[in-house]
N, C-alpha and C positions, 0 to 999 in steps of 0.2 A: 465644536472649536473651529473646525477646519470652515465651516459656514459662515464664522464670523471675519470681517471683513480686515481687522488689523491683526489676524494671528500672527502676520510674520514679522509685521514691527515687534510684537510683544516677543515673540523667540528670540530677535534679533537683540534686543536688550539684555532676555537672561543670559543667551550666549557672549554679550558683552561682558557681562557682570561675570561670569567665570571665565576668563580667558585661558585659563590651561586647560578646559576640555574643546578638543577640536571638533567643530562641526561634523566633521567627517566620521566621529566615532558616535554621531546620536543616529539611530535609525527609530524611526515615530510607525508604530503600527495600525492601520487603519480599519476598523469594520466595514466591510463591502456595502453592508446596508447603509453606513451615516453617509455615503455619498450619494443615495438615491434622491435628496430632495433638490440638491441643484448642482450637477454634475460639473456645470462648466464653473461655475464659482469655485468649487472645490479644488478644482485642477489648477486655476488661476493659482489659488493660495498654496497650493503643494510645490507649484513651478517657481515660485518665489521662495519657498522655503530650500528646493532644492538649490538654487541661484547661490542659497548662503552655504551650500555644501551640504544638508542634512539629507539623510537616507529615507526613504517610506519602505512600508510591507503592506501588502494586502492582507488581511487576516480572515482566517475563517473560511479563505475561498472556498464557494460552490455550496455554501449553505444557505446562500439569499438569494438575489436574484442576479448572478452572475450572467455576464454577458461579454459578448467582445467587445462592447463599449467602454467598459471599464479598462480594459487592457490597450485601445485604443489612445484612451484619452485622459488616463488618471497615469501619470509618472513615476509609479510606485515600481523599484527593480527588483522587489522579491515578493513572489506569493506562497502564502502558508494555506497548506493542505489540511483542510480539518480533522483531526482526530477522531471524529465521529466516521470517517472511511476509512482513515489509515487501520484505526482499531479491528475492525471487521475484515479486513480486505484477504486475510489468510484463509478466509472460509466462505465469504459469499463474491461471488463472478462479478457481481453489480457493483460493490462499490469499488473493488478492484480495478472495473473499468473507469470509474470516476475516477479514481487517482491517477492511472494512466493517462486519462483524457485530461486532467489539469496539467500533467508532466510535460503533455505535448504540446498544451497553448503556451506554455511557459518556453518550451524550447522555440515554437515558432514565433513567439514575439519576443523574443531574446531576453528573457529573464530568469532571474533564479528561482529556486523552487525549494522550499524547505516542507518537512512533513513533521506534522505533530503527533504527539501522542504514541513515538517509538518505543515499546514497553518491554520488547523480547528482541532476541538476536536474530530470531525468523522476521520479525515485522522489518529489519534492518535488510537484510538479507533481500527480500523480496524488493523491497525499495530501490537499492542498488541495481537489481537485476533491471527495472524500470527506467534507470538513469536517474537519478535521485538521490544524490550524494549527501544533502544535508537533511540533519533530522534534529530534534528535540525530542525527552520524552524520557522516563526511568529508565528506561532500559540505557541508557548514556550515564544519568544521574539525578539523583534528587534535588529540589531545593536544599541549598544551604547557604550560611551566615557569608556576608560578602569578605569578611576575612579569610576565610577557608578557601576561596576560589583559585589565591596563585597557587598554593600547592597543590590542588587538584588538578589545575590546568599544567601544571611541569610532569604531572605522573599518569595522568590518564592516559592510555593507549585504547584502541581500537580492538574489538574482540576478531581473533585472530580467524574468525570467517567471513569478517568484513574487509579484513585485511586481505583476503584472498581473491575477492570479488573483485577488487581493482587490476587483478592482473587476469580479468575473464571479460570481454564486449561479448554482450548477447546482439542479433540482429532481430530483426520483424517476425523472422519464422521461427524462432526462439521462443518468442513471447507467447505465442502460441500454444508452445507444449507448457508455459507455465501457467496458463489461463485454463487449460484443460486438465491439470493438476490441482488448482483452486477449485476448479466446477467438479469434478469430483470429492474431495474432501466436502464440499459443501454437502452432494447426495448423502454422503455417509452420515454427517450431523443430520440432516433432516431425519431418516431414517434411525437414526440413534433417538431421537426428539419422540416420534411414532411410537417404536417402543416402550419408552418412557411414559409413555399418554401424555406429553404435554402438546401434541395437536392430532387432529382428528384424520389426518389421511396422511399414508405414507408417499415417498417419492414416486416419480417414475421408475418401474423396475426393469422395463426393457432393457438390452445391454445398449441399443441402439437410440435410446431417449436421453440419456445424460451427456453433460458436456464432452464428457471424455469419450464417449461412444461413438459420439458426432464427429469430433477431432479424430479419432483412429479410423472411423471408416473414409474420410475424406483426407485432410492433408498428412493425416498419420498415416496411413497405406502409401500415400503417391510420393512421402518424401524417405521412409523408413521402412517402407514393404518387404525390401530383398535382404534387410539385416533379418537372422536368426532371433537377435534382442527381443525386436518388435513382435515374433510370432508369440515370446514367453509374455508379453506385456498384453497380449488378445489374450490367452489363455488365463492369465491371473483377472483379468477381467471379467470374462465370461465366468469365471470360479467366484467372485463377487459379486457377481450378481445372481448366480444362481443359489449362493448362501444368502443372500439377502432376500431373495423372494421363498425361500425355507423357512425363515424367521417371521418372515409377515404371514405367511400361512397358519406359522404355530400361533403367533399373536391372534391372530383371528378366530383360531379355533379355542382360544380361551386359556390357551400353554403360554399364560404371560412369563411367568419366572422361567421357564425353559429359553423362549424368545430373547429374553434377556439377556441370560447366561451367556447365548451363541454368540450376542456380540464379539466376546472373546476371542473367538475363533475367527470373526473378521476382521476386527482391526488389525493383525499381524499382517494379513495380506494387504491391506490398504495400505500399510507400509511397506510393506515390500513394493507394492505396484509403483510407489513414489521413488523407490531405491531404484529399480528398473529403469523409470521413465529418465532420472538424471544420469543412470550409465548411458543411457539412449543420448542424452543429448550432450554428454560430455566426451564419451569414446572411450570410456576406461572406467575401472573400478576405481582407481585411485583418485580421476577426478570427482567420482560423486561421491564417494567417501569424503572429501575434501567438505561437501557442503550440507549442510545437517539437513535432515528432512522437515519440511515445513510445517 
């Protein structure tokens, strides 16, 4: 449609036929791949529609052939982060990096950004940590009949954990802590998959090999090394890896059931690692307790 020269004229006629609809209340979502054929033509049509007051969003951003050219030439005010990245960002450092990168691009180009596929409170918390305050997904509401919308709008309130994040701004150093936590969660999920027979090899088992271990030995040590709580983290991390190595040894020796049962001892240690990390970041038990473990 955007490649049709008369699109803006047709839209003008439709808006004129519905005078009670303000053009500024209309937002058209454009798949980024639909602009590939002729970005100049698409940009011209979008500019004509913008002159009417209509807004644009780039949908599924990051899944196609995204480039800075899109952000430079297409007058879309909103970038929509594809749900495939949002869904797995709690456990996958690469997806988390993509999400952070899109948010950074939106900020640099002075665009708004919204995350698709927010299904849990934890997803919302992490997005707020990264600076993304707009979202859509089942974690907010499921699809509903239009007639139900007014009542829902009047009664909906954000989860208390999301409201708490409005009072807490993180800097770039804080984000490295968040990345290290997600990286360690990814390590644990990979170990669980190995012990369940879903993958053929375990993750790197050395203390210094995982994402968290590298953070601990560099930025973590330089920033928090003087604090007793950081040394608690080091002990916890060492214990987690020692336990993991023992489980891998049992699994390799054919003691599959024993190794899988041993995960019940490992998971609480990982939860405690996240709690201690949050306490280190926010400076008190109360601050750490106000944020759910992702």
